[in-house]
One Martini backbone bead per residue (centre of mass of N, CA, C, O) as a GRO file, in nm:
protein
  282
    1MET     BB    1   0.097   0.035   0.020
    2LYS     BB    2   0.031   0.371  -0.014
    3LEU     BB    3   0.180   0.567   0.253
    4LYS     BB    4   0.072   0.863   0.438
    5ILE     BB    5   0.230   1.025   0.706
    6ILE     BB    6   0.092   1.273   0.916
    7THR     BB    7   0.283   1.509   1.096
    8GLY     BB    8   0.323   1.729   1.382
    9LEU     BB    9   0.219   2.044   1.442
   10SER     BB   10   0.002   2.228   1.585
   11GLY     BB   11  -0.121   2.452   1.337
   12SER     BB   12   0.037   2.362   1.048
   13GLY     BB   13  -0.165   2.169   0.842
   14LYS     BB   14  -0.256   1.863   0.850
   15THR     BB   15  -0.552   1.872   0.750
   16THR     BB   16  -0.492   1.998   0.476
   17ALA     BB   17  -0.310   1.769   0.376
   18LEU     BB   18  -0.520   1.544   0.397
   19ARG     BB   19  -0.725   1.669   0.196
   20ALA     BB   20  -0.537   1.664  -0.046
   21TYR     BB   21  -0.516   1.356  -0.063
   22GLU     BB   22  -0.818   1.301  -0.084
   23ASP     BB   23  -0.851   1.458  -0.358
   24MET     BB   24  -0.635   1.229  -0.483
   25GLY     BB   25  -0.764   0.936  -0.371
   26TYR     BB   26  -0.723   0.903  -0.076
   27TYR     BB   27  -0.745   0.735   0.205
   28ALA     BB   28  -0.876   0.896   0.498
   29MET     BB   29  -0.717   0.960   0.826
   30ASP     BB   30  -0.778   1.065   1.166
   31ASN     BB   31  -0.645   0.998   1.454
   32SER     BB   32  -0.442   0.730   1.435
   33PRO     BB   33  -0.282   0.478   1.540
   34ALA     BB   34  -0.019   0.301   1.419
   35TYR     BB   35  -0.104   0.006   1.503
   36LEU     BB   36  -0.382   0.025   1.353
   37ILE     BB   37  -0.271   0.062   1.069
   38GLU     BB   38  -0.131  -0.208   1.059
   39LYS     BB   39  -0.394  -0.373   1.085
   40PHE     BB   40  -0.537  -0.251   0.841
   41ILE     BB   41  -0.338  -0.356   0.626
   42GLU     BB   42  -0.378  -0.656   0.682
   43LEU     BB   43  -0.682  -0.653   0.618
   44ASN     BB   44  -0.670  -0.528   0.331
   45GLU     BB   45  -0.514  -0.775   0.193
   46THR     BB   46  -0.793  -0.962   0.213
   47GLN     BB   47  -0.931  -0.809   0.004
   48GLU     BB   48  -1.071  -0.793  -0.302
   49LYS     BB   49  -1.054  -0.455  -0.282
   50PRO     BB   50  -0.795  -0.297  -0.212
   51ILE     BB   51  -0.633  -0.046  -0.079
   52ASP     BB   52  -0.364   0.153  -0.237
   53LYS     BB   53  -0.422   0.440  -0.081
   54MET     BB   54  -0.302   0.630   0.213
   55ALA     BB   55  -0.399   0.881   0.458
   56VAL     BB   56  -0.250   0.988   0.782
   57VAL     BB   57  -0.301   1.114   1.105
   58ILE     BB   58  -0.018   1.129   1.339
   59ASP     BB   59  -0.008   1.223   1.681
   60PHE     BB   60  -0.015   1.310   2.013
   61ARG     BB   61  -0.313   1.196   2.048
   62SER     BB   62  -0.204   0.884   2.056
   63HIS     BB   63  -0.065   0.846   2.338
   64ASN     BB   64  -0.299   0.717   2.509
   65LEU     BB   65  -0.280   0.446   2.304
   66ASP     BB   66   0.047   0.506   2.253
   67SER     BB   67   0.345   0.492   2.434
   68ASN     BB   68   0.524   0.410   2.148
   69MET     BB   69   0.540   0.578   1.865
   70TYR     BB   70   0.820   0.534   1.749
   71GLU     BB   71   0.804   0.222   1.719
   72SER     BB   72   0.545   0.224   1.547
   73PHE     BB   73   0.663   0.374   1.307
   74LYS     BB   74   0.892   0.175   1.243
   75SER     BB   75   0.714  -0.074   1.200
   76LEU     BB   76   0.546   0.041   0.967
   77LYS     BB   77   0.788   0.084   0.771
   78GLU     BB   78   0.882  -0.217   0.767
   79LYS     BB   79   0.591  -0.348   0.675
   80ASN     BB   80   0.566  -0.083   0.478
   81ALA     BB   81   0.750   0.019   0.223
   82ASP     BB   82   0.533   0.249   0.116
   83THR     BB   83   0.643   0.480   0.336
   84GLU     BB   84   0.559   0.823   0.434
   85ILE     BB   85   0.693   1.075   0.636
   86ILE     BB   86   0.520   1.382   0.721
   87TYR     BB   87   0.649   1.691   0.834
   88VAL     BB   88   0.460   1.942   0.990
   89TYR     BB   89   0.544   2.295   1.001
   90CYS     BB   90   0.612   2.602   1.196
   91SER     BB   91   0.626   2.885   1.329
   92ASP     BB   92   0.558   3.007   1.633
   93SER     BB   93   0.418   3.272   1.543
   94MET     BB   94   0.206   3.131   1.362
   95ILE     BB   95   0.073   2.955   1.572
   96LEU     BB   96  -0.013   3.183   1.755
   97LYS     BB   97  -0.191   3.324   1.547
   98ARG     BB   98  -0.388   3.089   1.489
   99TYR     BB   99  -0.486   3.053   1.784
  100ASN     BB  100  -0.588   3.344   1.822
  101GLU     BB  101  -0.797   3.340   1.591
  102LEU     BB  102  -0.950   3.077   1.722
  103ARG     BB  103  -0.952   3.078   2.034
  104ARG     BB  104  -0.738   2.849   2.130
  105PRO     BB  105  -0.604   2.609   2.309
  106HIS     BB  106  -0.341   2.423   2.393
  107PRO     BB  107  -0.339   2.083   2.466
  108LEU     BB  108  -0.027   2.103   2.609
  109GLY     BB  109  -0.083   2.347   2.770
  110GLU     BB  110  -0.071   2.523   3.043
  111PHE     BB  111  -0.378   2.641   3.055
  112GLY     BB  112  -0.343   2.663   2.723
  113ASN     BB  113  -0.064   2.745   2.658
  114VAL     BB  114   0.093   2.783   2.361
  115SER     BB  115   0.401   2.801   2.408
  116ASP     BB  116   0.415   2.555   2.593
  117GLY     BB  117   0.293   2.353   2.387
  118ILE     BB  118   0.506   2.373   2.164
  119GLU     BB  119   0.750   2.268   2.328
  120LYS     BB  120   0.628   1.993   2.407
  121GLU     BB  121   0.574   1.890   2.118
  122LYS     BB  122   0.860   1.895   2.009
  123LEU     BB  123   0.972   1.692   2.217
  124PHE     BB  124   0.774   1.459   2.155
  125LEU     BB  125   0.861   1.462   1.822
  126GLU     BB  126   1.170   1.431   1.786
  127ASP     BB  127   1.206   1.127   1.694
  128ILE     BB  128   1.006   1.137   1.454
  129ARG     BB  129   1.157   1.350   1.291
  130LYS     BB  130   1.417   1.173   1.237
  131ILE     BB  131   1.222   0.958   1.049
  132SER     BB  132   1.152   1.150   0.844
  133ASP     BB  133   1.112   1.225   0.484
  134ARG     BB  134   0.931   1.492   0.502
  135PHE     BB  135   0.931   1.859   0.488
  136ILE     BB  136   0.685   2.118   0.592
  137ASP     BB  137   0.679   2.465   0.569
  138THR     BB  138   0.383   2.677   0.652
  139SER     BB  139   0.433   2.981   0.728
  140ASN     BB  140   0.376   3.101   0.405
  141TYR     BB  141   0.102   2.941   0.375
  142THR     BB  142  -0.168   2.862   0.230
  143ALA     BB  143  -0.393   2.625   0.174
  144LYS     BB  144  -0.350   2.629  -0.134
  145GLU     BB  145  -0.036   2.606  -0.131
  146LEU     BB  146  -0.017   2.340   0.023
  147LYS     BB  147  -0.171   2.172  -0.180
  148LYS     BB  148   0.037   2.210  -0.409
  149VAL     BB  149   0.273   2.075  -0.268
  150ILE     BB  150   0.139   1.799  -0.248
  151GLU     BB  151   0.087   1.755  -0.548
  152ASP     BB  152   0.388   1.788  -0.644
  153SER     BB  153   0.514   1.553  -0.469
  154LEU     BB  154   0.403   1.325  -0.673
  155GLU     BB  155   0.587   1.433  -0.931
  156LYS     BB  156   0.843   1.477  -0.775
  157LYS     BB  157   1.162   1.353  -0.698
  158ASP     BB  158   1.218   1.603  -0.530
  159SER     BB  159   1.181   1.733  -0.191
  160MET     BB  160   1.257   2.005  -0.260
  161ILE     BB  161   1.186   2.346  -0.156
  162VAL     BB  162   1.110   2.635  -0.360
  163ASN     BB  163   1.089   2.967  -0.266
  164LEU     BB  164   0.921   3.237  -0.436
  165LEU     BB  165   0.961   3.587  -0.361
  166SER     BB  166   0.789   3.888  -0.322
  167PHE     BB  167   0.882   4.233  -0.223
  168GLY     BB  168   0.867   4.523  -0.010
  169TYR     BB  169   1.069   4.733   0.164
  170LYS     BB  170   0.842   4.921   0.290
  171ASN     BB  171   0.719   4.636   0.435
  172GLY     BB  172   0.958   4.469   0.485
  173ILE     BB  173   1.180   4.218   0.615
  174SER     BB  174   1.238   3.883   0.639
  175GLU     BB  175   1.371   3.604   0.825
  176ASP     BB  176   1.288   3.367   0.607
  177PHE     BB  177   1.514   3.445   0.425
  178ASP     BB  178   1.795   3.323   0.252
  179TYR     BB  179   1.758   3.506  -0.014
  180VAL     BB  180   1.836   3.840  -0.144
  181PHE     BB  181   1.714   4.039  -0.421
  182ASP     BB  182   1.784   4.350  -0.560
  183MET     BB  183   1.570   4.521  -0.807
  184ARG     BB  184   1.671   4.841  -0.800
  185PHE     BB  185   1.854   4.838  -1.070
  186LEU     BB  186   1.596   4.892  -1.199
  187PRO     BB  187   1.373   5.061  -1.345
  188ASN     BB  188   1.088   5.237  -1.236
  189PRO     BB  189   0.753   5.198  -1.331
  190PHE     BB  190   0.618   5.406  -1.139
  191TYR     BB  191   0.730   5.659  -1.337
  192ILE     BB  192   0.527   5.530  -1.547
  193GLU     BB  193   0.215   5.593  -1.622
  194GLU     BB  194   0.131   5.322  -1.789
  195LEU     BB  195   0.274   5.123  -1.556
  196LYS     BB  196   0.187   5.184  -1.261
  197PRO     BB  197  -0.090   5.001  -1.245
  198LEU     BB  198   0.078   4.770  -1.278
  199ASN     BB  199   0.225   4.445  -1.274
  200GLY     BB  200   0.460   4.178  -1.297
  201THR     BB  201   0.229   4.000  -1.468
  202ASP     BB  202   0.232   4.194  -1.693
  203LYS     BB  203   0.311   4.203  -2.023
  204LYS     BB  204   0.390   4.501  -2.059
  205LEU     BB  205   0.597   4.510  -1.826
  206LYS     BB  206   0.769   4.277  -1.919
  207ASN     BB  207   0.861   4.400  -2.188
  208TYR     BB  208   1.009   4.637  -2.064
  209LEU     BB  209   1.218   4.473  -1.882
  210ASP     BB  210   1.336   4.291  -2.116
  211GLU     BB  211   1.515   4.525  -2.253
  212PHE     BB  212   1.720   4.473  -2.036
  213LYS     BB  213   2.022   4.314  -2.058
  214ILE     BB  214   2.086   4.235  -1.756
  215ILE     BB  215   1.849   4.030  -1.696
  216ASP     BB  216   1.953   3.771  -1.827
  217ASN     BB  217   2.212   3.735  -1.661
  218PHE     BB  218   2.078   3.742  -1.386
  219ALA     BB  219   1.885   3.498  -1.420
  220ASN     BB  220   2.109   3.291  -1.482
  221ASP     BB  221   2.271   3.327  -1.218
  222VAL     BB  222   2.045   3.246  -1.023
  223TYR     BB  223   1.993   2.967  -1.138
  224LYS     BB  224   2.278   2.854  -1.092
  225MET     BB  225   2.285   2.896  -0.788
  226ILE     BB  226   2.048   2.717  -0.713
  227SER     BB  227   2.156   2.455  -0.849
  228TYR     BB  228   2.421   2.449  -0.676
  229LEU     BB  229   2.294   2.465  -0.371
  230ILE     BB  230   2.085   2.240  -0.323
  231PRO     BB  231   2.276   1.997  -0.263
  232GLU     BB  232   2.402   2.140  -0.012
  233PHE     BB  233   2.149   2.166   0.155
  234LYS     BB  234   2.090   1.860   0.166
  235ASN     BB  235   2.358   1.783   0.311
  236GLN     BB  236   2.248   1.970   0.570
  237GLY     BB  237   1.925   1.897   0.595
  238LYS     BB  238   1.784   2.083   0.390
  239ASN     BB  239   1.438   2.131   0.238
  240THR     BB  240   1.439   2.456   0.235
  241VAL     BB  241   1.420   2.743   0.008
  242THR     BB  242   1.439   3.110   0.012
  243ILE     BB  243   1.369   3.329  -0.260
  244ALA     BB  244   1.411   3.680  -0.276
  245PHE     BB  245   1.241   3.971  -0.422
  246GLY     BB  246   1.316   4.319  -0.423
  247CYS     BB  247   1.139   4.627  -0.388
  248THR     BB  248   0.988   4.898  -0.298
  249GLY     BB  249   0.660   4.787  -0.329
  250GLY     BB  250   0.600   4.488  -0.451
  251LYS     BB  251   0.486   4.508  -0.780
  252HIS     BB  252   0.706   4.498  -1.014
  253ARG     BB  253   1.013   4.385  -1.017
  254SER     BB  254   0.982   4.146  -0.814
  255VAL     BB  255   0.750   4.005  -0.959
  256TYR     BB  256   0.884   3.965  -1.230
  257MET     BB  257   1.119   3.784  -1.119
  258ALA     BB  258   0.956   3.559  -0.987
  259GLU     BB  259   0.813   3.476  -1.248
  260ARG     BB  260   1.067   3.411  -1.413
  261MET     BB  261   1.186   3.192  -1.219
  262TYR     BB  262   0.946   3.003  -1.224
  263LYS     BB  263   0.957   2.937  -1.526
  264LYS     BB  264   1.256   2.818  -1.502
  265LEU     BB  265   1.187   2.597  -1.247
  266LYS     BB  266   0.911   2.425  -1.277
  267ASN     BB  267   1.060   2.165  -1.440
  268GLU     BB  268   1.185   2.068  -1.209
  269ASP     BB  269   1.208   1.823  -0.955
  270TYR     BB  270   1.142   2.034  -0.769
  271ILE     BB  271   0.961   2.230  -0.553
  272VAL     BB  272   0.765   2.515  -0.662
  273VAL     BB  273   0.701   2.833  -0.502
  274LYS     BB  274   0.478   3.108  -0.551
  275LYS     BB  275   0.501   3.451  -0.402
  276HIS     BB  276   0.314   3.759  -0.323
  277ARG     BB  277   0.323   3.924  -0.037
  278ASP     BB  278   0.200   4.233  -0.143
  279LYS     BB  279  -0.071   4.200  -0.307
  280GLU     BB  280  -0.285   4.353  -0.122
  281LYS     BB  281  -0.130   4.646  -0.200
  282TRP     BB  282  -0.197   4.695  -0.515
   0.00000   0.00000   0.00000
């Protein structure tokens, strides 16, 4: 059986990931102990029409029924060869934000304290994280973007996730960026009346910026750098890299470059995600 085990931190998007697999035809189960999944697989093999692919969320909630989840995960991987453990996580600040928006206490936090719960859950899942096969950081993803990452992961051979972001310096720079390229070396379309209302996805603005000779060399150099560094990131155990392109307002030049790099990278074997951080301000 093709089995996807989704685990990780509360509030990081495990349910969204499970629904994505369900939409792709996987039999989906939430909050089931690993040892019961093992029994389910044994039973499934005796059926006339067995289920051939399943996705299941297994997290700290199973602890009351399974005192040694780590060993149960290992046993499940050993007995079902086509098993992938997917660890879903995000930044502490994003988990805090999501819990505050939902006005819910963290189930592991003392008196519902979210920060306390996050630390306890990280410690609880530490060993399981070590045997996980794929890691997805959802800090900057919407539910729709996470679904796309899950969908692409079935088609791509490489589990590396490359995030391409555009942003405006006037709206601040994030600590989540691994590399930042300043696109303000290009003329600013903001000062051209017919281009000012447009954004970097518009063909007319694209044609204008394409005219500058430096852009081809720059795009090729960035592409080569990404291709060169990805194997090194993987050797260091890193599974996600975020490449950001900034301009003054985050509407014209940075968007144009993120779009251009996405087009250049999207057919590679790794997962490529494109996002325009300041789109709501356009």
